C-alpha positions in Angstrom: 10.3 6.5 -15.1 7.6 4.5 -13.0 5.7 5.3 -10.2 8.0 3.2 -8.4 11.3 4.5 -9.6 9.9 8.1 -9.0 9.1 7.4 -5.4 12.3 5.6 -4.7 14.0 9.3 -6.7 11.9 11.5 -4.0 12.5 9.5 -0.6 15.6 8.3 -1.3 17.0 12.4 -2.3 15.2 14.1 -0.3 15.3 11.3 3.5 18.8 9.8 2.3 17.7 6.8 3.9 19.5 3.5 5.4 17.2 1.1 4.0 14.2 2.3 1.7 11.6 -0.8 0.0 8.9 -0.3 -2.4 6.8 -2.6 -2.8 3.6 -1.9 -6.4 0.9 -4.2 -4.6 -1.7 -3.1 -7.5 -2.0 -6.3 -8.2 -3.6 -7.6 -5.0 -6.8 -5.6 -5.4 -9.2 -4.6 -8.3 -7.4 -2.6 -10.6 -6.7 -2.9 -14.2 -3.1 -4.7 -14.9 0.0 -2.3 -14.8 -2.0 0.7 -12.9 0.6 1.3 -10.0 -2.2 2.3 -7.9 -1.0 0.4 -4.3 2.2 0.8 -3.2 3.5 0.0 0.1 6.7 1.8 0.9 9.1 1.0 3.7 12.0 3.7 4.8 14.5 3.7 7.3 16.2 6.8 7.5 17.6 8.7 10.9 15.2 11.4 9.2 12.7 10.7 11.1 14.5 10.5 14.5 11.9 12.8 17.7 9.5 12.4 14.7 5.8 10.5 15.4 4.0 8.5 13.7 1.7 10.7 12.4 4.5 12.9 11.6 6.7 10.8 8.9 3.8 9.6 7.3 2.9 13.6 6.9 6.4 13.7 5.4 5.9 11.4 3.8 2.3 12.4 1.6 4.1 15.4 1.0 7.1 14.2 -0.3 4.8 12.5 -2.5 1.8 14.6 -3.4 2.1 14.9 -6.7 1.8 10.8 -6.6 -0.8 11.6 -5.0 -2.8 14.1 -7.3 -1.9 11.6 -10.0 -3.2 8.5 -9.3 -1.5 7.0 -6.2 -4.4 5.5 -4.9 -3.2 4.1 -1.8 0.3 4.2 0.1 0.9 1.5 3.0 4.0 3.8 5.2 6.5 1.4 7.7 8.6 4.5 8.2 11.6 3.9 11.5 14.5 5.4 12.6 17.9 2.9 12.3 17.4 1.6 15.7 13.0 0.8 15.7 14.5 -1.0 12.3 16.6 -3.6 14.2 14.4 -3.8 16.8 12.5 -5.1 14.6 14.7 -7.3 13.3 15.9 -5.2 10.4 14.1 -6.9 8.2 11.1 -6.8 5.3 8.4 -4.9 6.1 5.2 -6.5 7.7 3.3 -8.3 4.8 0.0 -6.2 3.9 -3.4 -7.5 3.5 -5.6 -8.8 0.6 -7.6 -6.5 -0.8 -11.2 -7.6 0.2 -13.5 -5.5 -2.4 -14.1 -5.9 -5.8 -14.0 -8.9 -7.5 -11.2 -9.6 -5.1 -14.4 -10.0 -2.5 -14.2 -13.2 -0.8 -17.2 -14.1 0.8 
């Protein structure tokens, strides 16, 4: 099972999201091909109602602790309630910036 599939399974089972996007952004960074080390998640769930932004991130980090301990290097988190998602226009997560380190540096 890929890291992306494991992330999807962990978040789906625990948060019952109405919307979930998981993007492997490893190709944007100075890592070997197939590294599965950098991901962005957009998860929309009622489970986040009343939770602070840091509380939401901590919850996701806890759910993915095994992945973080075994090679998941970076995780961009967008954790919204359904109302917040609709306020954003119900679209995709914000674009991630290009990597500026290692061989991807441009200057």
